[in-house]
N, C-alpha and C positions, 0 to 999 in steps of 0.2 A: 343359745334358745336361749328364750325367754321363760316364761314359768313352767313347763313344764313337757317332755319329748311331741307333747301333740299341740298341732296348729288349732289357735284359742280365735274365739270373735270376739273382741273386746268391745265392750260398751260405753262409756263413760257415766257418771250422773252429771245432769243440769248441771248443779251446781260447782263441779271440781270444772265444766267444763268453762262454766261463766265467769269465774275466775283464774283462768290460765289467758298468758299472753295471745296466743296463736288463734282466743276465739273469733275473729273473724277470716284466719285464713283457713281454719277447720269448719266454717257453712259454706266456704267455696263449693257448687255444684259439680267441678269434674272431679273423679276420681284422683287421689293422691300417691306417687310410687313414695318411700322412703328409704333410702339404698345407701349404705353403707359410703362414704364418698373418695375414701380412699382405698376401697380395693376395686384394684384390675378388673377381676370380672361383672362387679357392682356395674363401672364403668360402662364395661360391653355392653349389660346388658343393660343398661338405661338408652346408649345408642340403637340400638339392637329394634328395642321397641318403638324407640321413636320415627325409627326410619317405617315401619309397621303400621303406624299407627295415622293415615290418611286422616283422622278425623280430629287430629287434635285431642283428643279426648283429655290424656295425661296433664296431669300435673310432676313436676318430679322437686326434692327435697332431700337433700343431703342429710345427712343420720345426726353431722358432727356442727349439726345449725341449731341455734339458738330457737328458730323456730320448732325444729321437730325435738329437742329436749322438753321444749312446755307441748306441743303436742302428748308426748308417750307421755310424759307427769300427769297430764288429763284422763289418760290412758288406767294410768297408774302399772305401767308397764319400765321395767327396768331396765335402763339400756348400757349397764355394761354389763349385766347377762344375753343382751339381742347378739345375735348372728343370723340375723333374718332381715331381708329382704321385706319390706311395709308397705302393705296394700292400707289407702284411709277410703273407703267408700257409702256410700251413704251411712254416715257419721258408723261405721262398724270399722275395726280393724282388722285386717287379717293376715297371717304370718306364714310362715313356713313356704311351705306348697303350695297350703290353697291361695296363699296370694299370689303366687308367679305362675298357677295354673289359671286365675280367676281372670288376673290379668292378661294371659295370652290369649283367654276368651274374647278380649274385646277389641284385639287385632281384627285385622286384616287376612285371608285366608291365603295360603293354607296355614299360617304357623296358630290361630283359632283354631283348628282341627285336632292340634297338641290338646286340647282340657280332655277330649278323650280319658287322659291320663288317671282322671276323678274318679274313675271308677279303679282303679289300683286302692289296697287299703292303709287309708293314712299314714298308720304307723308302717306301712312298708317304704309311701313317697316320702314320708318325712326323715326314715332310715335314710336315704338315701342321700337329701339336701342336704343334710346334718354334715354327713361324710364331704358330702362339697364344701360348705362353709369350712367348717373346720379349717379345711386344708388350701382356703382361696389364697390367700397371699403367697402361700407356696409354691401353689400354681398357675396362678394368674397377675404374681404381681402385687403389690401395694405404692402407692403414689407418696409424697411426705404432705402432700397437703391436696385439699377439694379441687382437683382441675377444672378451671373455668371454661364455661361452655361460649361456644364461638355466636360472632351475632344472631344467626342466622337459626336459633333454637334458644335465644337466652330469654323467650319470652317464656317458656314454655319450664324453668327452673323460680320454685320462688326463693326472695330472695331473704336477709334478714332484716 
């Protein structure tokens, strides 16, 4: 969990952002999904998104990378408490169920229709999210290190 039981939208100060090593990475136009690179569920989710993102609008970054660490520092997010897929879009960072639903909203139909679950109160959505996040390694496995994407999708991933 990041800062509380509720999803938040984090916006860094310009001073913090400019001192971040990843300032240029952050300023990119495309939405960025930061995910747990050693999590089986998270890796499957990334591939699920890639298959349904015909516009190739998303970029991806493992949470374990130096760029992700610098970005989270710029936003004031404690990575040691993170159990969330993170969406960085239009200079705003979204976590938990908000991140998932906002990412789904940008994908091809019919997957984008899952955004309808935004009407479910956030505390309920995030309770389900936290239950899955808490058990993700047990239920979906864990890699020893971040898998390397194959050549056909390598350009969708930011490198350190």
